[in-house]
C-alpha positions as CSV (number, residue, x, y, z in Angstrom):
1,X,-12.8,22.2,-9.0
2,X,-13.9,18.5,-8.8
3,X,-16.3,19.0,-11.8
4,X,-13.9,21.0,-14.0
5,X,-12.2,19.4,-17.0
6,X,-8.6,20.7,-16.9
7,X,-7.9,19.7,-20.5
8,X,-10.9,21.8,-21.7
9,X,-9.4,24.8,-19.8
10,X,-6.0,24.1,-21.3
11,X,-7.5,24.1,-24.8
12,X,-7.6,27.9,-24.8
13,X,-3.8,27.9,-25.0
14,X,-3.0,24.4,-26.4
15,X,-4.7,22.9,-29.5
16,X,-6.7,19.8,-28.6
17,X,-5.1,17.9,-31.4
18,X,-1.7,18.4,-29.6
19,X,-3.1,16.9,-26.4
20,X,-4.6,14.0,-28.3
21,X,-1.3,13.3,-30.0
22,X,0.5,13.3,-26.7
23,X,-2.0,10.7,-25.3
24,X,-1.5,8.5,-28.4
25,X,2.3,8.7,-28.1
26,X,2.0,7.6,-24.4
27,X,-0.1,4.7,-25.5
28,X,2.4,3.7,-28.1
29,X,5.2,3.9,-25.6
30,X,3.3,1.5,-23.4
31,X,3.0,-1.0,-26.3
32,X,6.6,-0.6,-27.5
33,X,8.0,-0.7,-23.9
34,X,6.1,-3.8,-23.0
35,X,7.1,-5.6,-26.2
36,X,10.7,-4.6,-25.6
37,X,10.5,-5.8,-22.0
38,X,9.1,-9.2,-23.2
39,X,11.8,-9.6,-25.8
40,X,14.7,-8.4,-23.5
41,X,13.7,-10.4,-20.5
42,X,12.2,-13.3,-22.5
43,X,9.1,-13.3,-20.2
44,X,6.8,-14.7,-22.8
45,X,9.2,-17.4,-23.8
46,X,9.6,-18.4,-20.1
47,X,5.9,-18.4,-19.6
48,X,5.1,-20.6,-22.6
49,X,7.9,-23.0,-21.8
50,X,6.8,-23.3,-18.2
51,X,3.2,-23.8,-19.4
52,X,4.3,-26.6,-21.8
53,X,6.3,-28.3,-19.1
54,X,3.4,-28.0,-16.6
55,X,1.0,-29.7,-19.1
56,X,3.5,-32.4,-19.9
57,X,4.0,-33.2,-16.1
58,X,0.3,-33.0,-15.3
59,X,-0.9,-35.7,-13.0
60,X,-4.6,-35.2,-13.8
61,X,-6.3,-33.6,-16.8
62,X,-8.0,-30.2,-16.5
63,X,-11.1,-30.0,-18.7
64,X,-12.3,-26.9,-20.5
65,X,-15.0,-26.1,-17.9
66,X,-12.5,-26.3,-15.0
67,X,-10.0,-24.2,-17.0
68,X,-12.6,-21.6,-17.5
69,X,-13.5,-21.6,-13.8
70,X,-9.7,-21.2,-13.0
71,X,-9.5,-18.3,-15.4
72,X,-12.5,-16.6,-13.8
73,X,-11.1,-17.2,-10.3
74,X,-7.7,-15.7,-11.4
75,X,-9.4,-12.6,-12.8
76,X,-11.6,-12.1,-9.7
77,X,-9.2,-13.1,-6.9
78,X,-5.7,-12.4,-8.2
79,X,-6.3,-9.5,-10.6
80,X,-9.4,-7.6,-9.4
81,X,-8.9,-8.3,-5.7
82,X,-5.1,-8.6,-5.6
83,X,-5.3,-11.8,-3.7
84,X,-1.6,-12.5,-3.8
85,X,-1.1,-9.9,-1.1
86,X,-1.3,-11.5,2.4
87,X,-0.7,-8.2,4.2
88,X,-4.1,-6.4,4.2
89,X,-2.7,-2.9,4.4
90,X,-0.5,-3.6,1.4
91,X,-3.4,-5.0,-0.5
92,X,-5.6,-2.0,0.2
93,X,-2.8,0.4,-0.8
94,X,-2.3,-1.6,-4.0
95,X,-6.0,-1.6,-4.9
96,X,-6.3,2.1,-4.3
97,X,-3.3,2.7,-6.6
98,X,-4.4,0.2,-9.3
99,X,-8.1,1.2,-9.6
100,X,-7.2,4.9,-9.2
101,X,-4.7,4.6,-12.0
102,X,-7.2,2.9,-14.3
103,X,-10.0,5.4,-13.5
104,X,-7.6,8.4,-14.0
105,X,-6.2,7.1,-17.3
106,X,-9.6,6.2,-18.8
107,X,-11.1,9.5,-17.6
108,X,-8.1,11.4,-19.2
109,X,-8.6,9.6,-22.5
110,X,-12.3,10.3,-22.6
111,X,-12.0,13.9,-21.7
112,X,-9.1,14.6,-24.1
113,X,-10.8,12.9,-27.1
114,X,-14.5,13.4,-26.5
115,X,-14.6,16.7,-24.4
116,X,-11.4,18.6,-25.3
117,X,-12.8,22.1,-25.3
118,X,-15.3,24.3,-23.4
119,X,-17.6,24.0,-26.5
120,X,-18.1,20.4,-25.6
121,X,-19.2,20.5,-22.0
122,X,-17.8,17.7,-19.9
123,X,-20.2,15.7,-17.7
124,X,-19.6,16.5,-14.1
125,X,-19.4,12.8,-13.1
126,X,-16.6,12.2,-15.7
127,X,-14.6,15.1,-14.5
128,X,-15.0,14.0,-10.9
129,X,-13.7,10.6,-11.8
130,X,-10.5,12.1,-13.1
131,X,-9.9,13.8,-9.7
132,X,-11.1,10.8,-7.7
133,X,-8.7,8.5,-9.6
134,X,-5.8,10.8,-9.0
135,X,-6.6,11.1,-5.3
136,X,-6.9,7.3,-5.0
137,X,-3.4,7.0,-6.5
138,X,-2.0,9.5,-4.1
139,X,-3.6,7.9,-1.0
140,X,-2.5,4.4,-1.9
141,X,0.9,5.5,-3.2
142,X,1.9,7.8,-0.3
143,X,0.6,5.3,2.2
144,X,2.7,2.5,0.7
145,X,5.8,4.7,0.2
146,X,6.0,6.2,3.7
147,X,4.4,3.5,5.9
148,X,4.2,0.1,4.2
149,X,7.4,-0.5,2.3
150,X,9.5,-3.2,3.8
151,X,12.8,-1.3,3.7
152,X,11.1,1.6,5.6
153,X,8.7,-0.2,8.0
154,X,10.9,-3.1,8.9
155,X,14.5,-2.2,8.0
156,X,14.5,1.4,9.1
157,X,15.7,2.9,5.9
158,X,14.8,6.5,5.0
159,X,11.4,6.9,3.2
160,X,13.3,9.1,0.7
161,X,15.7,6.3,-0.3
162,X,15.1,5.7,-4.0
163,X,16.1,2.7,-6.2
164,X,15.4,1.8,-9.8
165,X,12.7,-0.7,-8.7
166,X,10.8,2.3,-7.2
167,X,10.7,4.1,-10.6
168,X,7.1,3.0,-11.4
169,X,5.4,3.9,-8.1
170,X,7.3,7.2,-7.8
171,X,6.5,8.3,-11.3
172,X,2.8,7.2,-10.9
173,X,2.4,9.1,-7.6
174,X,4.1,12.2,-8.9
175,X,2.0,12.2,-12.0
176,X,-1.2,12.1,-9.9
177,X,0.1,14.7,-7.5
178,X,1.2,17.2,-10.2
179,X,-2.0,16.6,-12.2
180,X,-4.1,17.6,-9.2
181,X,-1.8,20.6,-8.5
182,X,-2.1,21.7,-12.1
183,X,-5.9,21.4,-12.1
184,X,-6.1,23.3,-8.8
185,X,-3.8,26.1,-10.1
186,X,-6.0,26.5,-13.1
187,X,-9.1,26.8,-11.0
188,X,-7.4,29.2,-8.7
189,X,-6.5,31.4,-11.6
190,X,-2.7,31.2,-11.0
191,X,-1.4,31.0,-14.5
192,X,2.3,30.8,-13.7
193,X,1.8,27.9,-11.2
194,X,-0.5,26.1,-13.6
195,X,2.2,26.1,-16.3
196,X,4.8,24.9,-13.9
197,X,2.7,22.1,-12.6
198,X,1.6,21.2,-16.1
199,X,5.2,20.8,-17.2
200,X,5.9,18.6,-14.1
201,X,2.8,16.6,-14.9
202,X,3.9,16.0,-18.4
203,X,7.4,15.1,-17.3
204,X,6.1,12.6,-14.7
205,X,3.8,11.0,-17.3
206,X,6.5,10.7,-19.9
207,X,8.8,9.1,-17.4
208,X,6.0,6.7,-16.3
209,X,5.1,5.5,-19.8
210,X,8.6,5.7,-21.4
211,X,10.5,3.8,-18.6
212,X,8.6,0.5,-18.9
213,X,11.7,-1.5,-19.8
214,X,13.4,-0.3,-16.6
215,X,10.4,-0.2,-14.2
216,X,7.7,-2.5,-12.9
217,X,5.0,-1.1,-15.2
218,X,4.8,-4.2,-17.4
219,X,4.2,-6.4,-14.3
220,X,0.5,-5.6,-14.5
221,X,0.4,-7.5,-17.8
222,X,2.6,-10.5,-16.6
223,X,1.1,-11.1,-13.2
224,X,-2.3,-12.3,-14.4
225,X,-0.6,-14.9,-16.7
226,X,1.7,-16.0,-13.9
227,X,-1.3,-16.3,-11.5
228,X,-3.3,-18.3,-14.0
229,X,-0.3,-20.7,-14.6
230,X,0.1,-21.2,-10.9
231,X,-3.6,-22.1,-10.4
232,X,-3.4,-24.4,-13.4
233,X,-0.4,-26.2,-12.0
234,X,-2.2,-26.6,-8.7
235,X,-5.2,-28.0,-10.4
236,X,-3.3,-30.6,-12.6
237,X,-1.2,-31.7,-9.6
238,X,2.3,-30.5,-10.8
239,X,2.6,-28.4,-7.6
240,X,1.5,-31.1,-5.3
241,X,5.1,-31.9,-4.3
242,X,6.0,-28.4,-3.3
243,X,6.2,-27.4,0.4
244,X,3.5,-25.2,1.9
245,X,4.0,-21.4,2.1
246,X,6.4,-20.1,4.7
247,X,3.6,-18.2,6.4
248,X,1.8,-21.5,7.3
249,X,4.1,-22.8,10.2
250,X,1.1,-24.6,11.9
251,X,1.5,-27.6,9.5
252,X,5.0,-28.1,10.9
253,X,4.4,-27.3,14.5
254,X,3.1,-24.6,16.8
255,X,3.9,-21.0,16.1
256,X,5.8,-20.7,19.4
257,X,8.1,-23.6,18.4
258,X,9.2,-21.7,15.3
259,X,9.1,-18.2,16.8
260,X,12.9,-17.8,16.4
261,X,12.5,-17.7,12.7
262,X,10.4,-14.5,12.7
């Protein structure tokens, strides 16, 4: 199963051009949804205005070399390693979901456009990446949903409690889950189950990519810019007058002295 291209199997009943058109539509939804989100929430305007104010209030200049180093550090620490997460379990779950999603999406696009039929044999490693990516999403997503979420782990709410803010992670995890179930059903020769899970897979994907204005999907584009701006403001001294993070009580006294706050 882990080396089978489910889209090539599907091509016996669905024309590859239809699958390719669906992928293109999903990509367009991402672009349109992100642009709408930027315009509606004025995220870009806020970022550039904040950037301008930060530069105007800078206490020391930041040269081109230092700016490049900050950009690289932002990419490596904040983006690739999700350094903004202090909780290690949350960071690992996020990394599993993030990299799993990227691997799964890229593998999907390559298989649909380059290896859409059985006449174009899919490299086993590429097919395996599709499954591995989906499994990473499931592990990270379900771990976060049932064991790490603050309202579940700390506040005692039901893990099945759903809010609009949860739309992205729920659609993502269901997409990966139904995709794996669909591929397994095809391999097992259960045609009825395969069509049911394929329909659920398409619905979950459509919700995932069409709900950007109402979900946290677009945050993956905004967070790197916000992290870069934060590091720049620290480098030019505009954040020097801010208090230290709340998780650093040692600067104000011993942890025991402030234990009643936790």
